[in-house]
N, C-alpha and C positions, 0 to 999 in steps of 0.2 A: 311547441309545434311538433306534430308527428311527421316523421320523414319515412317514406317507404324504403324498406331495405332492398337494394338491388338483388334480384334473384328470388325474392319472397314469393313472387308470382310464378315460380318455377313450374315446369311442365309436370302434371300429375299423371295424365293418361297418354297423351301424344302431343307433339308439337303442333303449332298453328299451321293451317294449310298455306302453301306458298302463294296461291293467288290471293288469299286474304291479306297476307303480308304486303304484297305489291299494291293492292288497292288502297292500303292505309298509308302509303308513303306520301310525304308532302309534295306539292306541285313542283318544287324546285329540284326534286330528285326523280328523274325519269328513268325507267328501266327498259332495257332492250329486250323485247320478246319476239317470238316467232310463231307463225300460224301452224296448225296441224297439217295444212296442205303442204307447206314447205318441208315438214318432217317427212311426209309420205312421198314427197317427190324426189328425195335423195336417191342417187344411183349407188349401187353397192360398192363400186370401186372407190368413189369419192368418200363414202362413209368409212370404209376400212382405212384408207390413207390418213384421213383426219383423225379417226379414232386412235390410230397408232402414234400419230404426232402428239396427241394429247397425253397419251400414255408415256411417251419418251420425255415429254416435258415435265411430268412429275418426277420421273427418274432423275432428270437433270437437276430439279429443284432439291432432291434428296442428296445428290452428290455435292451440290453447292453448300448445303447445310453441314454435311459430314466434313468437308474439306476446310470449311471456315471455323467450325467449332473447335475449341480446345478442350472440351469435356470428354473424358474417356467413355462416359455414359453413351455418348453419341458416337465418337470416333472408333471405339473399340467394341462396344456391345450392340450398337445399332438400335437403341431405344429411342426412337423418334418416328415421326411420320409426317405427311404432307398431302395436300389435296388440291384439286381444281373443283370449284363449285359454280353452279349456275347463278344467275342474277339474284335469285331468292335464297341462295345459300345451300341448295340441294347438292349433294356430293356426286360429281360426274366421274371423278377418277381418284382413287386413293392409292397410297403406297403399300408395298408389301412388308411393312415394318411393324410397328406396334398397332395391331388392328383394333385393340380396345378403344384407341383414341378416335377411330372412325365413327364410334357411336356418340361422340360428343362435340366434335368440331363444328358441325353444322348448327347445333343448338346455339352456339356463341354468335353465329352470324345472324340467325333468326332474331336473337335478342337485340343485337345491335341495330338491325333494321327497324325494330319496333321502338328502341329507346335512345338512339343516337342520331336518327335521320334529321331531326330538327335542331338539336343541340348537343354536341358541337357541329353536327353536320357530317355527311359522308361525301367526300369529294375526290376527284382524281389526284393521285399522289399521296393519299392518306394510307396509314396502316394503323391497326388497332392491336393492343396487347391485352390478354385476359388470362387470368389463372383462378377464376371463381368457379368452383365445381357446381354451385347451384345454378349458375348461368349456362355453363358448358365450356366447350374447348378442351378441357381435360377432366381427369377423374378425381384428382386431388391438386392442392395448391402447387405441388412441385411440377405439374404438367403445365407448361406455359406455351400458349399459342400466340403467334402474330399472324394476323390475317389482313388481306388487303383487297379493296375493290379495284376492279379493272374496268375502266371506262373506254368507250369508243363512240366518237362523234357526239360527245357530251352526254351519253346515256350509260347507265350502269349496265355492264355486259356480263361480268363474271366476278368471282373472288378466287383468290389463292390463299393458301395457309401453309404454315410450317410450325411444327410443335415438337418439343423434346422435354424429357425430364431434367430438371435443374438439380445440381449436387446440393445446393443449400440456398434457401431463401429466408433464413431467419427462424424465429421460434425458440422454444426452450432448449432444444438440443441440436448439436451439429447434424446436418443432413435434413433437418426440418421435418422429422418424423417422430415427434416425442411420444413416448408410450404411456405417459401419465397426464396428458393434457385433459383439463376439465371441460374445455370447450374450444372452439375455433380460434378464440383470442389468444390461446397459448401456442398456436401453431403459426406457420407462415401466414402472412395477411392475404386473405382472398381479394383480389383486385378485379372489379368488373371492367368491361372494355374501356380503355383509355386510348386516346389518339397519341401514339408514340412517334409517328412520322407524319409531317405535314409538308405538302408540296415537294415530295421526294426527299425531304431532309429530316434526318433523325433529330428529335427535339431534345437538346442537351439537358434541359431541366428535368423532363420525364425520365430520360435514360439515367441521369445521376440519382433521381429519387428511387428508380428501380434497383440499381446495383447496390445502393446504400444499405439495403436490408440484408445483404448476403455476407457470410463469412468468408466467401471466396469470390469477391466481386469481379475479379479478372475474368474468371471462367463464365460467370453470368453475363458480363458485358460482352464477351466474345460470342456467346450463344445468341444474345440479342441481335448483334450485327449479322451473325450467320443466317438468322431467320429473315431479317430484312433483305439480305442478299438473295436468299432462296425465292422470296416473293418478287423480287425485282426480275430474277430469271424467268419465273412463271409469267409475269406480265409481258416481258419482252417477247417470249416465244408465242403467247396468245396473240398479241398484236401482229406479229409477223404472219401468223396463220390467217388471221382476219384479212390482212392486206392481200394475201395470196388467193384466198378462196371467197372472200366476202363474208360480212357479219352474219347474214341470215343462214348461209350454208354452215358455218362453224357452229352457230347456235342450234340449228336443226340437228347436227351431229350429236351435240351435247345432250339434247333432249332424247334422241333416239337411243343413245347409250343407256340412259336410265330406263327407258321404256323396254328396251330389249333385255336388260338384266332382270327387270321385273317380270316380263313375259316368260323368260326361260326359267326362272325359279318357280313361277306359278305352275308352269308345265311340269316341272319336277314334282312339285307338292301334290298335284293331282294324281300322280302315279301311286302315292303312298295312301294307306287306308286312313279313313277319318277315325278319330278317337282322342282319348286323353291319356297322357303318359305322366307319371309322377316320379319325383326324386326329391330327396331330403339330404341336407348336409348340415354340419356343425362346425362352428368356428371355436377353437380353444382359446379362451381368455380374450376379453375385450380391451383390457389395458393392464398395466403393471399392477400386480397384486390381486387381480381377479382370478378366480379358480372355478369359473362356470363355463358351461358350453352354451352357444348361442345358435339358435336354429334358423336355417334357411329352407324354405319350402317352395317347391315349384310344381305346378300342374300345367303342363303344355297341352293345348288342345289344337287339333288340326281339323278344320271343316272346309272341304273343297280345296281352294288354293290359298287359304289364309291361316296363319298361326296366331295363337294367343298365348302369351307367357303370363301366367297368373301366379303372383307371389303371396297371395293371401295365406295367412298362417305363419308368415316369417316373424321372428322375434322383434320386439321393440328396439329402437336404436340404443346403443350402449357403448360406452368407452370411445376408442379411437378407430373402430373397425368399420364405421358406417360409410355408406356411399349415397350419393344423390341419384336423382332420376337419370342424370347423364352417366353415372357409374353402372346402373342396371342396364342401360342401353348398350354401353360399351361391353359389358359382360356377355350380353346376348351376341353382339357382333363377333366377339372373340370366338364363339362356337359356330355361328351360322356361316361365316365366311369359308373357313376350311371344310366344314362338314357338308354344307349344302351348296356352296358356290365355288367349289374347287375348279370347276370347268366352266365357269361363268365369269366374264370380265367384272372386276370389282367396281362397278358404278353403283356405289353404296346407296345413293338417293333413291334408286329404283328398287334395290333389295329391301330397303327398310319399309317400303310401302306394303310389304307382304306379311308384316307381323304387328300386332298390338301388344301393349304391356298393360297389365293390371298390377299396381303396386301401391298399397295403402301408404299414406304419408305417416311419418313418424316411426317407420320401421328401419331395419338395418339397410335395406336397399332403396329407401326413399326418405332419407333423413331430413329433418327440419333444421333450419338455421336456428341457433348457431352451434350445433353439436360438433364435436371433433370429428375430423374426416380424413386425417393424413394417410391412414392405411387403407383407404378405399380400393385402389386398384390391386393391391396385393393381399387383400383379405376378401371383403364381400364381393366386389365386382369380379374377381378372379373365381371365387366359388360360384357365383352366379353362372359364369361361363362353363364351369364344370357340370352344373346341373343341367344347363341348356344343352350341352354336348351329349350328356347322358340321355336325356329325353329324345333328342333328335336321332341319336343313334338307335334307340329302342324302336322308334318309328320306322327308321330306314331298314332295320334288321328284318322287318316283316315284309319287305318289298324286294323281290328278286332283282329288279332292274336297278335298285339303289344300294344293295348290300355292300358294294365295294367302298362306300363312303363311311361305313360303320367303323367306330374307333372307340375303345375304352378311354377313360380319363387320362390326360397326359400330366405328369409331374406334379399334380396336386396344387401347389402354389409356390411362392417364392420365399426362400430363406433370406430374410433381410438382415444385413449387418452393415453398420456405418461406423467407420473408424476416422478419428479426427485428432490432430495433434500438431506437433512442430517437426518439420523436416529439417534436420540439422546437417545434412550432407552439403559439403561445399562451404564457402565462406559466408554466404548469405542465407540465414535460416529464414524459413517462411512457413506459415500455417498451411495445412492441407485438410481436405474433407474427402474421404474415399467412400463412395457408395459401392460396396464390394460386389462385383459382378460375377463372381465365381459360380453363383447358383444358376447361371445360364445353362448348366449341364444337366438338366432334367431328362428323364426318360419319356418316351412317347408311348401312348396306349397301344395295346394289341388290337388286331383286327380279326374278323372271322377267318381270314385266310393267310395271316402273316403275323410274326412277332412284331412288337413295337420297336422303334428305332432306339438303339442304345445311345444315351447322352444326346438325344436328337435336339435338345434346346427347350424353348418355351412355346407352347401352343399359340400364344398370342403375339409372338414376334417371329413370323416365318423366316425373315432374314437375320434374325438375332444370332449372335455368336459369343463365344467365350473370349475375353481379352487375352492377348498373348501374355504369357507369364513375364517375358522380358519387358513388355510395355508396363505391366503392373509394377514391376521392381524399378523401372526407370522413373516412373511418375511418383511413386510413393516410397517412403522409407520402410519397406516391407520386403520380407523374404518369403517366397512360396516354397514350403518344404516338399509338398507333393500335390498333384492333382491326378486323380485316378478313378476309374470306374470301380464300383463296389458290388460284389456278389450279393445275390438275393434281394437286390433292391427293386427289380422288376416284378410286377404282380404275377404270381403263378397262374397258369391256365393251360388250356389246350394249346393256345398260343400265348407266349409269355410277353408281359409288358417290358418296355425297354428299361435297362438298368440305368441308374443315375451315378453321378460322381461325387466325390468328396474332395475337399481341399483343406490344407493345413497352412497357416500363415503365422508369421512371427515378426515383431518389430525388428527393423535392421536399418541403422542410419539415424537413430535418435536415442537419446539418453533419458528422455522424459516420458511418463506414461501417456498413453493414447486414450481418449474417450471412446467408449464402445457401447453402441446400442444395437441390441438384437430384438427383432420382432418377427415372428413367424406364426404359422398355424399349421395344422396337419401333424401335430406331435403326439396327441392323445387319441384323436379320431382321424379317420382317413379322409383326405380330400381327393384321392386318386383311385376312385372306386373302379372295380372290374365290371365286366358285362357277362351275362349268361353263365354265371357260376365262376368266373375268373376272380381271383382274389385281388384286393387293392395292392397297389405298390407300397413300398416301405413307408413308415412314418419318417418325418424329418428328424434330424438329430444334430444338435449344436452343443459343443463342449468348449470350455476353457481350461487349459492346463496351467496351473500357477506354480511358481517357484520350483521349476524342474531343473534338469541338468543339461539343458541344451547347449550352453556355452562350453561346458566340459566335453560334450559329444563332438562339437565342432573342433575343438583342440585336438581331439583324437582322430579327426577326419572322418567321423561317422555322422551320417545323415539319417535321422529316424524315419521309420516307415509306418509307425503306429503311434498313437498318443500315449499308450501305456509305456512305450519305450523311453519317454522323456522323463518319467518319474514325476515327483511332485504331487500336487493335489489336482485331481481331475474333477471339475465341476460341470455337471450336466445343466446347461443353461435352461431357464424357463422360456416359454414361448416368447415372453416379453421381459427383457431384463436390460439393465443399464449399469455401467461401471467403468472400470479401467482395464486396459491391456498393457501390462508392465513389460519393459524390455526383458526378454527371456521367456515370456509366456507364449503360449501357442493357442491360437484360435482354429477350431476344427468345425467346418461346416459340411454336412451331408444333406444334399437336397433329395428330392423325392423322385422315384421311378414311376413308370406308367402302370396303369391297371392291366390285368390279364383278361383274356376272353376264353370262356369255356372251362369245364371241369379239369383241374390239374391232373386227375387220374386218366384223362384221355389223351394226354400229351404223348407223342411218340417217344418211347424210351430211348432210342438212339439219339434223338435230339437232346434229351435230358443229359445223356453222357457226353455229348459234344459240348453242351453248356458247362458242364463240370470241368472239362478239359480246358475250356476257354475262359474259365474264371467268371462265368456269368452267375452260376449257382454253386452253393456249397454241397459237399457230400451229405451233410445233415439234412439240407432241404430236399435233395434228390431222393432221399429215402423217406423222410417223414411227411413231405408235402406232396411230391409227385408219385411216391410209391415205386421207386425204381431202384433195384438192387444192382450194385456196381462192384466189380472186382478191384483189386489194388491199383490197377492201371486206368481205372475209370471207364471200363467197358462193361456193357450190360450183360447181366445174367438173365436171360429171358425167362427161364423156368421160375427162378426165384422172384422175379418181378411179377409174374402172373400170380404167384401165391401171395405175395406181399399186398398187391392191390385188392385181391379178394378179401384178405383179412382186414384191410382198411375200410372196405365197404361194409363188411360185418360189424366193424367197430362203430361206424356211422349209425347203423341200424340200432345198436345196443345202447348207444349214448344219446339218442335223440328223443325229444319229446314227440309222442305220437301225434298225427295230425288231428285237429279238432273234429274233423269228419272224414272217415275213410270210405271212399267211394268203391263200390264193388266192381264197376264196369271197367273193362279194358277195351280199347278201340284198336281196330286195323288202321295203322297210320299211313296207308297207301295214298289216301286222299285227305289233305288237311291244308290248312292255311298256317304257314309257320309264323311264329312269334319271334323266336331267336334260335340259338343252337339247340335248346332242350325243349321248348314249349310250342304248342301249336293249338290252333282252334279247330275243333271237329264238331260234327253234327250228325246225329243219328236221324233217320228219316222221320219227319214229323215232329221232331223235338227241337228245343232251343239249343244254341251253340254252347259248348263248354270247352274248357282248356284241358289238354292232355299231354302227357310226356311223349316226346318224339322217339324216345329210346325203347320204352316198354309198353307204351299205350295206356298207361294208368290215368284214369280220369283224376284231374287235380282240382277242379272248380265246381261250384254250383252253377246254375243257369245265369247268375249275375256276374259270373266270371270272377268271383272272389275265390282266391286260391286257398286250398287246405293242404298244408305241407308239413312234413317232418322238420324239426328245428333243433339245433344244438347250439348252446352258448358255451364257449370255453374261454380260458384265460388268454388275454392278448399276447402275452410273452410265453412262447412254448417252443419246443425243439424244431428247428427248421423255419420258423416263422420270422418274418422280417420287421417285427415291431421291436425296436432297439431298447426302449425304456418303458417301464411300467407307467401307464397313463395316470396312475395316481400321483406321480410326481408332479403332474401339471394341473390336474383338475380334481374336484371332489366327486363329480358324478361317476358312478361305477361304469366302466367301459368293458364290453365283451366282444369277442370275435364270434360273430353269429353267422351260421351257415344254415341254409334251407336246402332240403333234399326232396327228391321224388320219393314218396313212400313205397313205390313199386320196385325201383331199381337202385335207389340211393345215389343217383347222380346229383352232384351239387348244382343247384339252380341259382343260388345267390350266396355271396360271401361278403361280409362287411365288417368294419371295425367302428362300432357305434355305441352310444350310451345304452344302458340296459333297457330304459323305457322307450327306446326308438320304436316308432310305428313302422312295421315292416311293409315294404313294397318290393315285389319281385317282377322283374321284366316290365316294370311300369304299371303292374296290376297290384291291387290291394290284397293283402293276405288276411285270412281270418284270424282273430286273436287266439293265442295259444295259452295254455296254462290256466 
């Protein structure tokens, strides 16, 4: 007998319409709905009061989850989220925490309404648990959501949810993110929605079954109860609100919140020009032993007030880096919320009406069951967010009213490290699993008018934070040797990307080796691209120092400040590697900074000097990347700087491949439609539009707006450049640092760290092939 696999009917283009869901419910499950007249009749004061009450309810749910959870992932790093949804599952209000999860939680509720309403039924006092990425709720199995229907007067009124990343749910390796999984059956078990609470009572058999799979059952059990508690708080506050204002009024506010968010986003989109913007990224290594790059392609179109994210051209699913439709949607929300909705209340159910997704099944971003999926949020989904943010920023950069929301890519991706072993401090020894959260210290991308925020955190977790060093050392048998910002990690540009931090950790309080799993990307190619000629931020860098002299240094009262001071054997870790961390070994993690904005040679020399004195850039980078001559005290020599920058532009001209077609025309740029810092659309009387350089007026495109630019490929590792390790250490594809210039004034228009056969796109526009 063939049994349908839960989630095999997963959403391919977009979820089912809410009205269609409600019409399909069995007669025994009635939903509370409200008329459009009731929504229109709301007075502004009542609307604002109830809207803020719903907002504060989600905050209280989050505080409940955080205070009840024993997991440092939640309590220290804020990697969790929560929602209030309407009767059909649409997200009315989401939290300011892991925003990727907002793209997936509602999908799990839609699926539950379709597949659980008859058997086992949806009743007052129920809660469901899900960690199946094909169904929704989270982006990989470690994202576990508990969601609860809220009934009033016998009718389904709303849903609440609480979700967080679990430290371990089984599978081949501690931390449940195996880097060599052949398929999903080697990972944590994906569980479709199961009824974990009945009649307001946690079901012991289901709870025991759930925690049994984990290497740290106490933490997983605490998180389960914390999510149940958060949902109970949400239910209590919703019912109190209904009691005070009446069900129709509260529901009308919920609907208007989503309608208003949709309206405000559509109004904003109408300000931007129609068009299509393109971006491409590469993931280094799909699993342990792989030495390939895997392509992600996005063409974002905007027509009127609707966006379409088309991922046609993305590579087939491979290894453990795949994500489902929920992951693609989560990646888009990662970018859309801060970029387009920074001043719009996050009623995500309304915001998500403003875009469509085209994502062929069987690809990295719409993977088919049962492929491995564990790195979805920290590989493909995150890279999708970077691409979406890049395309959105390119669109907004051409819009004067919206230019303030433009931002280069932030921190690329996550340097994942999981440590597991035996904590031997005290009389009772116990096992531990530590998902190392030190990589929360990424740099933010630069803007057209400001540098990126140094060690600003992660773009996808606005409220994320680094765990306290003291808390890390209290909870785990570890000693943090240092945590510091690293120079040259922010992408160079007219405005610099935010620098990132490194951390060095060693076992302390255990005499047995720890299991170590490292999985990252952005080591060989850049995930943190710049904009408008800004350079990408640094590549990630993970190192293990073995058999060093750390114990002897401690005996002398010396604390190392560099991995080379420890001595021993320095191993540059692969993107994906597994092994042991012995007592005395040192794990060094350096996460990624933000991309830059604009040509680095246009950066104010005095600002470069200040960056040098403040440890943000090195003297080498100041000279070789920014073209700034500094004296011994770090102060600018203006005349020498002018000469150095002129020589660097001459060198760009002499080292570049000439453009495929050199246009004779130069335009007066007094009247033009800007594209970004460097490019603009111009039009001669009676002729089609073309693209020209805003600095010198040089025509750069044909009438189809395909760009003809000077191009230079150089070695990734070069003086002043922030690529730490030769990409050949990680992958077989040849990687180049590619810069495109205006052939008239040799201003940098685009800079990228990409495979040599990368198809070039500058400012979202296609370039003519060179060579």
